[in-house]
Backbone and ligand atoms as CSV (ligand in chain L), in Angstrom:
chain,resi,resn,atom,element,x,y,z
A,1,MET,N,N,-6.574,-51.628,58.504
A,1,MET,CA,C,-7.557,-50.588,58.866
A,1,MET,C,C,-8.641,-51.217,59.757
A,2,ASN,N,N,-8.840,-50.662,60.943
A,2,ASN,CA,C,-9.888,-51.229,61.808
A,2,ASN,C,C,-11.269,-50.716,61.407
A,3,TYR,N,N,-12.257,-51.244,62.088
A,3,TYR,CA,C,-13.644,-50.979,61.738
A,3,TYR,C,C,-13.975,-49.494,61.829
A,4,LYS,N,N,-13.562,-48.881,62.933
A,4,LYS,CA,C,-13.905,-47.473,63.156
A,4,LYS,C,C,-13.230,-46.584,62.111
A,5,THR,N,N,-11.950,-46.850,61.872
A,5,THR,CA,C,-11.231,-46.071,60.865
A,5,THR,C,C,-11.900,-46.231,59.504
A,6,GLY,N,N,-12.339,-47.444,59.226
A,6,GLY,CA,C,-13.027,-47.700,57.969
A,6,GLY,C,C,-14.273,-46.853,57.827
A,7,LEU,N,N,-15.040,-46.765,58.910
A,7,LEU,CA,C,-16.257,-45.954,58.878
A,7,LEU,C,C,-15.919,-44.480,58.661
A,8,LEU,N,N,-14.880,-44.030,59.332
A,8,LEU,CA,C,-14.474,-42.625,59.196
A,8,LEU,C,C,-14.072,-42.333,57.751
A,9,VAL,N,N,-13.280,-43.229,57.190
A,9,VAL,CA,C,-12.832,-43.051,55.810
A,9,VAL,C,C,-14.027,-43.026,54.877
A,10,PHE,N,N,-14.983,-43.948,55.121
A,10,PHE,CA,C,-16.189,-43.990,54.294
A,10,PHE,C,C,-16.937,-42.664,54.382
A,11,GLY,N,N,-17.047,-42.146,55.618
A,11,GLY,CA,C,-17.773,-40.894,55.827
A,11,GLY,C,C,-17.123,-39.743,55.086
A,12,VAL,N,N,-15.814,-39.679,55.145
A,12,VAL,CA,C,-15.090,-38.593,54.478
A,12,VAL,C,C,-15.265,-38.702,52.962
A,13,ILE,N,N,-15.198,-39.924,52.461
A,13,ILE,CA,C,-15.376,-40.125,51.019
A,13,ILE,C,C,-16.786,-39.709,50.603
A,14,ALA,N,N,-17.792,-40.114,51.416
A,14,ALA,CA,C,-19.178,-39.789,51.086
A,14,ALA,C,C,-19.390,-38.278,51.084
A,15,LEU,N,N,-18.786,-37.595,52.057
A,15,LEU,CA,C,-18.946,-36.153,52.141
A,15,LEU,C,C,-18.254,-35.453,50.978
A,16,GLY,N,N,-17.124,-36.013,50.561
A,16,GLY,CA,C,-16.325,-35.330,49.562
A,16,GLY,C,C,-16.681,-35.665,48.132
A,17,SER,N,N,-17.523,-36.666,47.930
A,17,SER,CA,C,-17.774,-37.109,46.565
A,17,SER,C,C,-19.087,-36.568,46.017
A,18,GLN,N,N,-19.117,-36.380,44.732
A,18,GLN,CA,C,-20.358,-36.041,44.053
A,18,GLN,C,C,-20.564,-37.066,42.959
A,19,SER,N,N,-21.770,-37.628,42.913
A,19,SER,CA,C,-22.046,-38.670,41.942
A,19,SER,C,C,-22.850,-38.091,40.789
A,20,PHE,N,N,-22.340,-38.254,39.573
A,20,PHE,CA,C,-23.051,-37.760,38.407
A,20,PHE,C,C,-23.547,-38.961,37.617
A,21,ALA,N,N,-24.723,-39.436,37.994
A,21,ALA,CA,C,-25.237,-40.663,37.417
A,21,ALA,C,C,-26.279,-40.368,36.360
A,22,ASN,N,N,-26.281,-41.191,35.324
A,22,ASN,CA,C,-27.347,-41.104,34.316
A,22,ASN,C,C,-28.624,-41.639,34.939
A,23,ILE,N,N,-29.633,-40.792,35.061
A,23,ILE,CA,C,-30.852,-41.197,35.753
A,23,ILE,C,C,-31.845,-41.887,34.823
A,24,LEU,N,N,-31.520,-42.008,33.557
A,24,LEU,CA,C,-32.456,-42.620,32.613
A,24,LEU,C,C,-32.434,-44.139,32.696
A,25,VAL,N,N,-33.572,-44.736,32.416
A,25,VAL,CA,C,-33.711,-46.177,32.318
A,25,VAL,C,C,-33.561,-46.575,30.851
A,26,ASN,N,N,-32.783,-47.616,30.602
A,26,ASN,CA,C,-32.654,-48.122,29.233
A,26,ASN,C,C,-32.258,-47.021,28.231
A,27,PRO,N,N,-31.212,-46.245,28.568
A,27,PRO,CA,C,-30.874,-45.067,27.757
A,27,PRO,C,C,-30.365,-45.391,26.362
A,28,GLY,N,N,-29.889,-46.634,26.176
A,28,GLY,CA,C,-29.364,-47.021,24.863
A,28,GLY,C,C,-30.175,-48.125,24.207
A,29,PHE,N,N,-31.364,-48.402,24.745
A,29,PHE,CA,C,-32.328,-49.343,24.158
A,29,PHE,C,C,-31.801,-50.782,24.087
A,30,GLU,N,N,-30.830,-51.074,24.991
A,30,GLU,CA,C,-30.219,-52.404,24.936
A,30,GLU,C,C,-31.125,-53.501,25.505
A,31,THR,N,N,-32.305,-53.124,26.011
A,31,THR,CA,C,-33.286,-54.165,26.347
A,31,THR,C,C,-33.883,-54.765,25.080
A,32,GLY,N,N,-33.623,-54.103,23.942
A,32,GLY,CA,C,-34.215,-54.581,22.691
A,32,GLY,C,C,-35.633,-54.089,22.480
A,33,ASP,N,N,-36.063,-53.205,23.367
A,33,ASP,CA,C,-37.398,-52.607,23.193
A,33,ASP,C,C,-37.372,-51.208,23.827
A,34,LEU,N,N,-38.555,-50.595,23.956
A,34,LEU,CA,C,-38.612,-49.235,24.484
A,34,LEU,C,C,-39.026,-49.206,25.947
A,35,THR,N,N,-38.580,-50.208,26.709
A,35,THR,CA,C,-38.802,-50.221,28.154
A,35,THR,C,C,-38.330,-48.909,28.766
A,36,GLY,N,N,-39.191,-48.262,29.549
A,36,GLY,CA,C,-38.854,-47.002,30.196
A,36,GLY,C,C,-39.240,-45.770,29.400
A,37,TRP,N,N,-39.601,-45.969,28.127
A,37,TRP,CA,C,-39.905,-44.854,27.243
A,37,TRP,C,C,-41.381,-44.867,26.838
A,38,THR,N,N,-41.886,-43.706,26.486
A,38,THR,CA,C,-43.183,-43.618,25.820
A,38,THR,C,C,-42.931,-43.045,24.437
A,39,THR,N,N,-43.782,-43.380,23.480
A,39,THR,CA,C,-43.495,-42.980,22.112
A,39,THR,C,C,-44.778,-42.913,21.290
A,40,THR,N,N,-44.722,-42.087,20.256
A,40,THR,CA,C,-45.826,-42.022,19.303
A,40,THR,C,C,-45.471,-42.738,17.998
A,41,GLY,N,N,-44.361,-43.452,17.980
A,41,GLY,CA,C,-44.041,-44.160,16.741
A,41,GLY,C,C,-42.637,-44.717,16.653
A,42,TYR,N,N,-41.847,-44.535,17.718
A,42,TYR,CA,C,-40.493,-45.107,17.710
A,42,TYR,C,C,-40.544,-46.601,18.026
A,43,THR,N,N,-39.604,-47.332,17.442
A,43,THR,CA,C,-39.413,-48.734,17.783
A,43,THR,C,C,-37.915,-48.967,17.971
A,44,ALA,N,N,-37.580,-50.059,18.631
A,44,ALA,CA,C,-36.177,-50.440,18.783
A,44,ALA,C,C,-35.742,-51.201,17.537
A,45,THR,N,N,-34.483,-50.950,17.133
A,45,THR,CA,C,-33.939,-51.668,15.986
A,45,THR,C,C,-32.530,-52.148,16.305
A,46,ASN,N,N,-32.196,-53.322,15.824
A,46,ASN,CA,C,-30.813,-53.793,15.967
A,46,ASN,C,C,-30.097,-53.799,14.615
A,47,ASN,N,N,-30.627,-53.005,13.680
A,47,ASN,CA,C,-29.954,-52.844,12.386
A,47,ASN,C,C,-28.885,-51.757,12.416
A,48,ASP,N,N,-28.945,-50.887,13.448
A,48,ASP,CA,C,-28.011,-49.768,13.542
A,48,ASP,C,C,-27.950,-49.353,15.006
A,49,SER,N,N,-26.800,-48.896,15.446
A,49,SER,CA,C,-26.683,-48.413,16.821
A,49,SER,C,C,-25.419,-47.574,16.938
A,50,HIS,N,N,-25.421,-46.679,17.936
A,50,HIS,CA,C,-24.177,-45.954,18.246
A,50,HIS,C,C,-23.279,-46.825,19.100
A,51,THR,N,N,-23.832,-47.355,20.221
A,51,THR,CA,C,-23.116,-48.364,21.004
A,51,THR,C,C,-24.074,-49.511,21.269
A,52,GLY,N,N,-23.519,-50.639,21.645
A,52,GLY,CA,C,-24.337,-51.820,21.869
A,52,GLY,C,C,-24.897,-52.332,20.558
A,53,SER,N,N,-26.092,-52.915,20.635
A,53,SER,CA,C,-26.697,-53.521,19.457
A,53,SER,C,C,-27.949,-52.800,18.988
A,54,TRP,N,N,-28.521,-51.978,19.874
A,54,TRP,CA,C,-29.848,-51.434,19.608
A,54,TRP,C,C,-29.853,-49.906,19.615
A,55,SER,N,N,-30.814,-49.355,18.888
A,55,SER,CA,C,-31.130,-47.930,18.962
A,55,SER,C,C,-32.626,-47.784,18.751
A,56,ALA,N,N,-33.107,-46.527,18.770
A,56,ALA,CA,C,-34.528,-46.263,18.520
A,56,ALA,C,C,-34.651,-45.595,17.160
A,57,ILE,N,N,-35.623,-46.050,16.365
A,57,ILE,CA,C,-35.769,-45.560,15.000
A,57,ILE,C,C,-37.196,-45.095,14.748
A,58,SER,N,N,-37.311,-44.029,13.974
A,58,SER,CA,C,-38.647,-43.596,13.538
A,58,SER,C,C,-38.587,-43.170,12.086
A,59,PHE,N,N,-39.755,-43.190,11.473
A,59,PHE,CA,C,-39.928,-42.660,10.128
A,59,PHE,C,C,-40.947,-41.538,10.238
A,60,GLY,N,N,-40.473,-40.293,10.358
A,60,GLY,CA,C,-41.409,-39.193,10.382
A,60,GLY,C,C,-41.467,-38.453,11.712
A,61,ASN,N,N,-42.512,-37.651,11.841
A,61,ASN,CA,C,-42.626,-36.675,12.916
A,61,ASN,C,C,-43.275,-37.284,14.155
A,62,VAL,N,N,-42.558,-38.132,14.828
A,62,VAL,CA,C,-43.025,-38.768,16.058
A,62,VAL,C,C,-41.942,-38.590,17.121
A,63,PHE,N,N,-42.287,-38.887,18.364
A,63,PHE,CA,C,-41.303,-38.657,19.428
A,63,PHE,C,C,-41.065,-39.893,20.265
A,64,VAL,N,N,-39.939,-39.888,20.973
A,64,VAL,CA,C,-39.642,-40.870,22.014
A,64,VAL,C,C,-39.330,-40.063,23.279
A,65,GLU,N,N,-39.989,-40.433,24.376
A,65,GLU,CA,C,-39.952,-39.618,25.598
A,65,GLU,C,C,-39.715,-40.486,26.817
A,66,GLN,N,N,-38.943,-39.959,27.772
A,66,GLN,CA,C,-38.836,-40.625,29.057
A,66,GLN,C,C,-39.124,-39.634,30.177
A,67,ASP,N,N,-40.068,-40.033,31.046
A,67,ASP,CA,C,-40.421,-39.224,32.218
A,67,ASP,C,C,-39.786,-39.848,33.455
A,68,PHE,N,N,-39.401,-39.010,34.390
A,68,PHE,CA,C,-38.754,-39.523,35.598
A,68,PHE,C,C,-39.124,-38.646,36.788
A,69,ALA,N,N,-38.806,-39.134,37.997
A,69,ALA,CA,C,-39.046,-38.342,39.200
A,69,ALA,C,C,-38.301,-37.013,39.061
A,70,GLY,N,N,-38.948,-35.934,39.446
A,70,GLY,CA,C,-38.385,-34.616,39.207
A,70,GLY,C,C,-37.010,-34.411,39.847
A,71,VAL,N,N,-36.130,-33.792,39.094
A,71,VAL,CA,C,-34.825,-33.399,39.628
A,71,VAL,C,C,-34.630,-31.909,39.347
A,72,ALA,N,N,-33.997,-31.223,40.282
A,72,ALA,CA,C,-33.766,-29.790,40.121
A,72,ALA,C,C,-32.909,-29.546,38.872
A,73,GLY,N,N,-33.347,-28.607,38.071
A,73,GLY,CA,C,-32.577,-28.283,36.880
A,73,GLY,C,C,-31.139,-27.903,37.224
A,74,SER,N,N,-30.976,-27.282,38.394
A,74,SER,CA,C,-29.638,-26.843,38.821
A,74,SER,C,C,-28.723,-28.016,39.149
A,75,SER,N,N,-29.305,-29.197,39.355
A,75,SER,CA,C,-28.479,-30.366,39.701
A,75,SER,C,C,-28.063,-31.162,38.465
A,76,ILE,N,N,-28.581,-30.764,37.300
A,76,ILE,CA,C,-28.291,-31.512,36.076
A,76,ILE,C,C,-26.980,-31.040,35.459
A,77,THR,N,N,-26.104,-31.992,35.207
A,77,THR,CA,C,-24.779,-31.645,34.691
A,77,THR,C,C,-24.632,-31.966,33.207
A,78,GLU,N,N,-25.524,-32.805,32.670
A,78,GLU,CA,C,-25.461,-33.084,31.231
A,78,GLU,C,C,-26.788,-33.639,30.745
A,79,VAL,N,N,-27.239,-33.130,29.602
A,79,VAL,CA,C,-28.327,-33.749,28.838
A,79,VAL,C,C,-27.826,-33.880,27.407
A,80,SER,N,N,-27.814,-35.083,26.894
A,80,SER,CA,C,-27.291,-35.274,25.545
A,80,SER,C,C,-27.900,-36.512,24.904
A,81,ALA,N,N,-27.689,-36.645,23.614
A,81,ALA,CA,C,-28.148,-37.829,22.889
A,81,ALA,C,C,-27.324,-37.957,21.612
A,82,TRP,N,N,-27.222,-39.170,21.132
A,82,TRP,CA,C,-26.585,-39.419,19.834
A,82,TRP,C,C,-27.677,-39.586,18.796
A,83,VAL,N,N,-27.494,-38.914,17.657
A,83,VAL,CA,C,-28.537,-38.853,16.637
A,83,VAL,C,C,-27.947,-39.203,15.273
A,84,LYS,N,N,-28.758,-39.860,14.470
A,84,LYS,CA,C,-28.367,-40.144,13.088
A,84,LYS,C,C,-29.597,-40.015,12.200
A,85,GLN,N,N,-29.463,-39.238,11.135
A,85,GLN,CA,C,-30.558,-39.065,10.172
A,85,GLN,C,C,-30.018,-39.380,8.776
A,86,PRO,N,N,-29.864,-40.633,8.479
A,86,PRO,CA,C,-29.149,-41.027,7.257
A,86,PRO,C,C,-29.831,-40.623,5.960
A,87,SER,N,N,-31.140,-40.337,6.009
A,87,SER,CA,C,-31.845,-40.072,4.755
A,87,SER,C,C,-31.992,-38.582,4.459
A,88,LEU,N,N,-31.464,-37.728,5.360
A,88,LEU,CA,C,-31.610,-36.291,5.155
A,88,LEU,C,C,-30.285,-35.677,4.716
A,89,THR,N,N,-30.377,-34.513,4.046
A,89,THR,CA,C,-29.163,-33.815,3.636
A,89,THR,C,C,-28.600,-32.981,4.785
A,90,GLY,N,N,-29.374,-32.767,5.829
A,90,GLY,CA,C,-28.894,-32.069,7.016
A,90,GLY,C,C,-29.728,-32.499,8.201
A,91,TYR,N,N,-29.137,-32.435,9.385
A,91,TYR,CA,C,-29.927,-32.787,10.570
A,91,TYR,C,C,-31.109,-31.855,10.706
A,92,PHE,N,N,-32.231,-32.400,11.072
A,92,PHE,CA,C,-33.359,-31.561,11.452
A,92,PHE,C,C,-34.259,-32.363,12.361
A,93,PHE,N,N,-34.151,-32.068,13.630
A,93,PHE,CA,C,-35.009,-32.733,14.608
A,93,PHE,C,C,-35.196,-31.771,15.784
A,94,ALA,N,N,-36.145,-32.094,16.656
A,94,ALA,CA,C,-36.383,-31.256,17.835
A,94,ALA,C,C,-36.134,-32.060,19.093
A,95,PHE,N,N,-35.716,-31.346,20.132
A,95,PHE,CA,C,-35.463,-31.984,21.413
A,95,PHE,C,C,-36.062,-31.118,22.522
A,96,ASP,N,N,-36.768,-31.764,23.444
A,96,ASP,CA,C,-37.462,-31.025,24.509
A,96,ASP,C,C,-36.962,-31.425,25.885
A,97,ILE,N,N,-36.878,-30.431,26.768
A,97,ILE,CA,C,-36.688,-30.649,28.207
A,97,ILE,C,C,-38.049,-30.390,28.866
A,98,LEU,N,N,-38.574,-31.363,29.598
A,98,LEU,CA,C,-39.913,-31.268,30.198
A,98,LEU,C,C,-39.803,-30.884,31.677
A,99,TYR,N,N,-40.733,-30.040,32.137
A,99,TYR,CA,C,-40.698,-29.546,33.515
A,99,TYR,C,C,-41.959,-29.933,34.288
A,100,SER,N,N,-41.833,-29.835,35.618
A,100,SER,CA,C,-42.935,-30.237,36.505
A,100,SER,C,C,-44.153,-29.330,36.370
A,101,ASP,N,N,-43.976,-28.123,35.836
A,101,ASP,CA,C,-45.121,-27.220,35.661
A,101,ASP,C,C,-45.779,-27.406,34.284
A,102,SER,N,N,-45.462,-28.519,33.620
A,102,SER,CA,C,-46.027,-28.897,32.323
A,102,SER,C,C,-45.508,-28.065,31.156
A,103,SER,N,N,-44.565,-27.172,31.433
A,103,SER,CA,C,-43.949,-26.423,30.341
A,103,SER,C,C,-42.755,-27.221,29.808
A,104,PHE,N,N,-42.181,-26.752,28.719
A,104,PHE,CA,C,-40.978,-27.389,28.207
A,104,PHE,C,C,-40.150,-26.383,27.415
A,105,ASP,N,N,-38.883,-26.659,27.311
A,105,ASP,CA,C,-38.004,-25.895,26.430
A,105,ASP,C,C,-37.634,-26.785,25.261
A,106,GLU,N,N,-37.586,-26.183,24.085
A,106,GLU,CA,C,-37.323,-26.960,22.863
A,106,GLU,C,C,-36.210,-26.314,22.055
A,107,THR,N,N,-35.388,-27.160,21.469
A,107,THR,CA,C,-34.369,-26.668,20.552
A,107,THR,C,C,-34.408,-27.531,19.299
A,108,LEU,N,N,-33.939,-26.987,18.211
A,108,LEU,CA,C,-33.855,-27.751,16.974
A,108,LEU,C,C,-32.419,-28.204,16.762
A,109,GLY,N,N,-32.260,-29.466,16.500
A,109,GLY,CA,C,-30.949,-29.971,16.151
A,109,GLY,C,C,-30.784,-29.843,14.654
A,110,SER,N,N,-29.701,-29.237,14.225
A,110,SER,CA,C,-29.483,-29.085,12.789
A,110,SER,C,C,-27.997,-29.075,12.508
A,111,GLY,N,N,-27.665,-29.174,11.263
A,111,GLY,CA,C,-26.261,-29.162,10.884
A,111,GLY,C,C,-25.994,-30.177,9.793
A,112,ALA,N,N,-24.750,-30.265,9.410
A,112,ALA,CA,C,-24.375,-31.188,8.347
A,112,ALA,C,C,-24.519,-32.632,8.816
A,113,ASP,N,N,-25.145,-33.433,8.028
A,113,ASP,CA,C,-25.311,-34.846,8.346
A,113,ASP,C,C,-24.376,-35.649,7.458
A,114,THR,N,N,-23.390,-36.239,8.082
A,114,THR,CA,C,-22.434,-37.024,7.308
A,114,THR,C,C,-22.856,-38.491,7.243
A,115,GLY,N,N,-24.055,-38.753,7.728
A,115,GLY,CA,C,-24.524,-40.126,7.721
A,115,GLY,C,C,-23.943,-40.952,8.848
A,116,THR,N,N,-23.320,-40.276,9.797
A,116,THR,CA,C,-22.759,-40.971,10.945
A,116,THR,C,C,-23.434,-40.496,12.229
A,117,TRP,N,N,-23.271,-41.268,13.270
A,117,TRP,CA,C,-23.816,-40.890,14.570
A,117,TRP,C,C,-23.112,-39.647,15.081
A,118,THR,N,N,-23.886,-38.689,15.593
A,118,THR,CA,C,-23.337,-37.440,16.101
A,118,THR,C,C,-23.946,-37.140,17.459
A,119,LYS,N,N,-23.100,-36.694,18.400
A,119,LYS,CA,C,-23.587,-36.350,19.727
A,119,LYS,C,C,-24.068,-34.910,19.757
A,120,PHE,N,N,-25.284,-34.728,20.286
A,120,PHE,CA,C,-25.836,-33.398,20.495
A,120,PHE,C,C,-25.963,-33.155,21.996
A,121,ASP,N,N,-25.451,-32.022,22.444
A,121,ASP,CA,C,-25.490,-31.675,23.869
A,121,ASP,C,C,-26.563,-30.613,24.095
A,122,PHE,N,N,-27.538,-30.949,24.956
A,122,PHE,CA,C,-28.657,-30.050,25.220
A,122,PHE,C,C,-28.601,-29.456,26.624
A,123,THR,N,N,-27.457,-29.588,27.284
A,123,THR,CA,C,-27.357,-29.183,28.685
A,123,THR,C,C,-27.740,-27.716,28.878
A,124,SER,N,N,-27.312,-26.867,27.961
A,124,SER,CA,C,-27.554,-25.423,28.134
A,124,SER,C,C,-29.025,-25.072,27.946
A,125,LEU,N,N,-29.822,-26.023,27.455
A,125,LEU,CA,C,-31.257,-25.779,27.269
A,125,LEU,C,C,-32.013,-25.868,28.599
A,126,VAL,N,N,-31.429,-26.532,29.582
A,126,VAL,CA,C,-32.116,-26.770,30.852
A,126,VAL,C,C,-32.309,-25.475,31.624
A,127,ASN,N,N,-33.547,-25.224,32.041
A,127,ASN,CA,C,-33.847,-24.098,32.914
A,127,ASN,C,C,-33.499,-24.497,34.345
A,128,THR,N,N,-32.447,-23.879,34.886
A,128,THR,CA,C,-31.924,-24.322,36.178
A,128,THR,C,C,-32.805,-23.898,37.349
A,129,SER,N,N,-33.836,-23.102,37.089
A,129,SER,CA,C,-34.731,-22.706,38.179
A,129,SER,C,C,-35.989,-23.555,38.212
A,130,LYS,N,N,-36.081,-24.552,37.309
A,130,LYS,CA,C,-37.259,-25.421,37.271
A,130,LYS,C,C,-36.889,-26.860,37.622
A,131,THR,N,N,-37.943,-27.653,37.854
A,131,THR,CA,C,-37.763,-29.074,38.142
A,131,THR,C,C,-37.961,-29.866,36.860
A,132,VAL,N,N,-36.953,-30.624,36.464
A,132,VAL,CA,C,-36.991,-31.373,35.211
A,132,VAL,C,C,-37.624,-32.740,35.459
A,133,THR,N,N,-38.594,-33.084,34.617
A,133,THR,CA,C,-39.324,-34.349,34.793
A,133,THR,C,C,-39.272,-35.262,33.573
A,134,GLY,N,N,-38.542,-34.835,32.535
A,134,GLY,CA,C,-38.469,-35.711,31.374
A,134,GLY,C,C,-37.710,-35.085,30.220
A,135,ILE,N,N,-37.445,-35.929,29.219
A,135,ILE,CA,C,-36.843,-35.472,27.970
A,135,ILE,C,C,-37.613,-36.098,26.813
A,136,ARG,N,N,-37.536,-35.461,25.645
A,136,ARG,CA,C,-38.296,-35.944,24.486
A,136,ARG,C,C,-37.533,-35.607,23.212
A,137,GLY,N,N,-37.284,-36.637,22.414
A,137,GLY,CA,C,-36.628,-36.429,21.129
A,137,GLY,C,C,-37.618,-36.674,19.999
A,138,TRP,N,N,-37.608,-35.754,19.034
A,138,TRP,CA,C,-38.537,-35.847,17.909
A,138,TRP,C,C,-37.823,-36.319,16.642
A,139,GLY,N,N,-38.551,-37.044,15.842
A,139,GLY,CA,C,-38.116,-37.302,14.480
A,139,GLY,C,C,-38.548,-36.151,13.599
A,140,TYR,N,N,-38.493,-36.362,12.289
A,140,TYR,CA,C,-38.775,-35.260,11.361
A,140,TYR,C,C,-39.482,-35.805,10.140
A,141,SER,N,N,-40.425,-35.022,9.662
A,141,SER,CA,C,-41.099,-35.394,8.436
A,141,SER,C,C,-41.141,-34.217,7.493
A,142,ALA,N,N,-40.646,-34.417,6.293
A,142,ALA,CA,C,-40.722,-33.379,5.267
A,142,ALA,C,C,-41.804,-33.746,4.258
A,143,GLY,N,N,-42.600,-34.723,4.632
A,143,GLY,CA,C,-43.676,-35.127,3.744
A,143,GLY,C,C,-43.432,-36.480,3.096
A,144,GLY,N,N,-42.232,-36.994,3.265
A,144,GLY,CA,C,-41.923,-38.298,2.709
A,144,GLY,C,C,-42.055,-39.387,3.752
A,145,THR,N,N,-41.790,-40.598,3.346
A,145,THR,CA,C,-41.886,-41.714,4.288
A,145,THR,C,C,-40.510,-42.224,4.670
A,146,ASN,N,N,-39.471,-41.579,4.171
A,146,ASN,CA,C,-38.119,-42.077,4.402
A,146,ASN,C,C,-37.292,-41.154,5.287
A,147,ASP,N,N,-37.975,-40.335,6.103
A,147,ASP,CA,C,-37.272,-39.413,6.982
A,147,ASP,C,C,-36.917,-40.126,8.284
A,148,ILE,N,N,-35.814,-40.826,8.239
A,148,ILE,CA,C,-35.403,-41.655,9.376
A,148,ILE,C,C,-34.662,-40.805,10.406
A,149,THR,N,N,-35.059,-40.930,11.686
A,149,THR,CA,C,-34.296,-40.328,12.782
A,149,THR,C,C,-34.023,-41.404,13.822
A,150,LEU,N,N,-32.738,-41.688,14.000
A,150,LEU,CA,C,-32.303,-42.674,14.988
A,150,LEU,C,C,-31.772,-41.953,16.223
A,151,TYR,N,N,-32.093,-42.488,17.407
A,151,TYR,CA,C,-31.530,-41.998,18.672
A,151,TYR,C,C,-30.859,-43.160,19.388
A,152,ASP,N,N,-29.772,-42.831,20.107
A,152,ASP,CA,C,-29.127,-43.814,20.977
A,152,ASP,C,C,-28.395,-43.073,22.095
A,153,ASP,N,N,-28.151,-43.790,23.179
A,153,ASP,CA,C,-27.305,-43.291,24.271
A,153,ASP,C,C,-27.723,-41.914,24.785
A,154,PHE,N,N,-28.991,-41.803,25.159
A,154,PHE,CA,C,-29.457,-40.594,25.851
A,154,PHE,C,C,-28.749,-40.488,27.207
A,155,VAL,N,N,-28.472,-39.268,27.620
A,155,VAL,CA,C,-27.881,-39.036,28.942
A,155,VAL,C,C,-28.619,-37.905,29.649
A,156,VAL,N,N,-29.033,-38.148,30.891
A,156,VAL,CA,C,-29.430,-37.076,31.804
A,156,VAL,C,C,-28.628,-37.311,33.083
A,157,ASN,N,N,-27.525,-36.628,33.201
A,157,ASN,CA,C,-26.685,-36.762,34.395
A,157,ASN,C,C,-27.117,-35.737,35.423
A,158,ALA,N,N,-27.385,-36.205,36.643
A,158,ALA,CA,C,-27.743,-35.297,37.729
A,158,ALA,C,C,-26.799,-35.512,38.895
A,159,ASN,N,N,-26.508,-34.431,39.578
A,159,ASN,CA,C,-25.675,-34.485,40.772
A,159,ASN,C,C,-26.506,-35.054,41.902
A,160,THR,N,N,-26.214,-36.280,42.274
A,160,THR,CA,C,-27.053,-36.971,43.259
A,160,THR,C,C,-26.431,-36.947,44.650
A,161,VAL,N,N,-25.594,-35.936,44.933
A,161,VAL,CA,C,-25.005,-35.824,46.266
A,161,VAL,C,C,-26.144,-35.701,47.286
A,162,PRO,N,N,-26.084,-36.471,48.388
A,162,PRO,CA,C,-27.192,-36.477,49.345
A,162,PRO,C,C,-27.434,-35.107,49.968
A,163,GLU,N,N,-28.676,-34.883,50.380
A,163,GLU,CA,C,-29.038,-33.653,51.087
A,163,GLU,C,C,-28.295,-33.631,52.430
A,164,PRO,N,N,-28.058,-32.452,52.988
A,164,PRO,CA,C,-27.408,-32.362,54.307
A,164,PRO,C,C,-28.117,-33.205,55.373
A,165,ALA,N,N,-29.447,-33.244,55.332
A,165,ALA,CA,C,-30.203,-33.999,56.336
A,165,ALA,C,C,-29.866,-35.487,56.271
A,166,SER,N,N,-29.799,-36.036,55.047
A,166,SER,CA,C,-29.514,-37.458,54.932
A,166,SER,C,C,-28.043,-37.740,55.251
A,167,MET,N,N,-27.165,-36.752,54.986
A,167,MET,CA,C,-25.770,-36.927,55.375
A,167,MET,C,C,-25.663,-37.003,56.893
A,168,ALA,N,N,-26.437,-36.159,57.595
A,168,ALA,CA,C,-26.428,-36.172,59.060
A,168,ALA,C,C,-26.928,-37.518,59.569
A,169,ALA,N,N,-27.976,-38.035,58.931
A,169,ALA,CA,C,-28.524,-39.335,59.319
A,169,ALA,C,C,-27.474,-40.431,59.108
A,170,LEU,N,N,-26.752,-40.322,58.016
A,170,LEU,CA,C,-25.696,-41.298,57.729
A,170,LEU,C,C,-24.631,-41.246,58.818
A,171,GLY,N,N,-24.273,-40.019,59.225
A,171,GLY,CA,C,-23.265,-39.845,60.278
A,171,GLY,C,C,-23.726,-40.449,61.589
A,172,LEU,N,N,-24.989,-40.221,61.959
A,172,LEU,CA,C,-25.545,-40.770,63.187
A,172,LEU,C,C,-25.572,-42.292,63.123
A,173,GLY,N,N,-25.920,-42.815,61.950
A,173,GLY,CA,C,-25.963,-44.263,61.762
A,173,GLY,C,C,-24.586,-44.866,61.962
A,174,ALA,N,N,-23.570,-44.205,61.427
A,174,ALA,CA,C,-22.198,-44.693,61.557
A,174,ALA,C,C,-21.766,-44.662,63.020
A,175,LEU,N,N,-22.147,-43.575,63.716
A,175,LEU,CA,C,-21.822,-43.431,65.139
A,175,LEU,C,C,-22.470,-44.553,65.938
A,176,ALA,N,N,-23.739,-44.815,65.640
A,176,ALA,CA,C,-24.467,-45.869,66.348
A,176,ALA,C,C,-23.788,-47.224,66.127
A,177,LEU,N,N,-23.341,-47.464,64.912
A,177,LEU,CA,C,-22.663,-48.727,64.604
A,177,LEU,C,C,-21.383,-48.855,65.424
A,178,VAL,N,N,-20.631,-47.746,65.519
A,178,VAL,CA,C,-19.388,-47.757,66.300
A,178,VAL,C,C,-19.682,-48.090,67.758
A,179,ARG,N,N,-20.736,-47.435,68.301
A,179,ARG,CA,C,-21.075,-47.641,69.712
A,179,ARG,C,C,-21.504,-49.085,69.962
A,180,LYS,N,N,-22.314,-49.590,69.021
A,180,LYS,CA,C,-22.797,-50.969,69.168
A,180,LYS,C,C,-21.611,-51.928,69.133
A,181,ARG,N,N,-20.691,-51.660,68.269
A,181,ARG,CA,C,-19.496,-52.479,68.111
A,181,ARG,C,C,-18.689,-52.484,69.417
A,182,ARG,N,N,-18.545,-51.307,70.026
A,182,ARG,CA,C,-17.767,-51.200,71.264
A,182,ARG,C,C,-18.400,-51.994,72.390
A,183,LYS,N,N,-19.762,-51.927,72.462
A,183,LYS,CA,C,-20.472,-52.661,73.516
A,183,LYS,C,C,-20.252,-54.171,73.343
A,184,GLY,N,N,-20.292,-54.599,72.079
A,184,GLY,CA,C,-20.149,-56.029,71.838
A,184,GLY,C,C,-18.728,-56.427,72.181
L,1,CA,CA,CA,-27.694,-48.731,21.952
């Protein structure tokens, strides 16, 4: 494959592909701390995890939150997290989708807790007409000190396919490279 053909193939692939990347930093707490997150009481623990070695743990009604550069709700293809509440007889926690207008949507996670890690999908909670700027998972307190809520492997997948303008710029750049190559 020559240089020009290579560029053409690259261009076609770029135009035809859609990238669904997790935009979160440190989504599974494998840094061993809460880098990228803000919290009112969560800490990282390596005593339990869904994947890797680490997860985030709380005792009671506190949250762990990650804020990020705004992405269109319509571009989000998945919001999810793995949750474990080993000390409760049923799941009970809250999860928020945060928006650029300072509003948020909240849902309660509930159901049978078998004492194992369970994936909760919050994708349908996203308001597709708003700009999403963060997510927030809450622990739970029923008045005791043993209400443990563990989180791991948060996902916010967004369709990061380039805007038409940047695709055009990419095309022009490729053309310029071809021309420069020919001159040389
Ligand atoms: Ca982990």
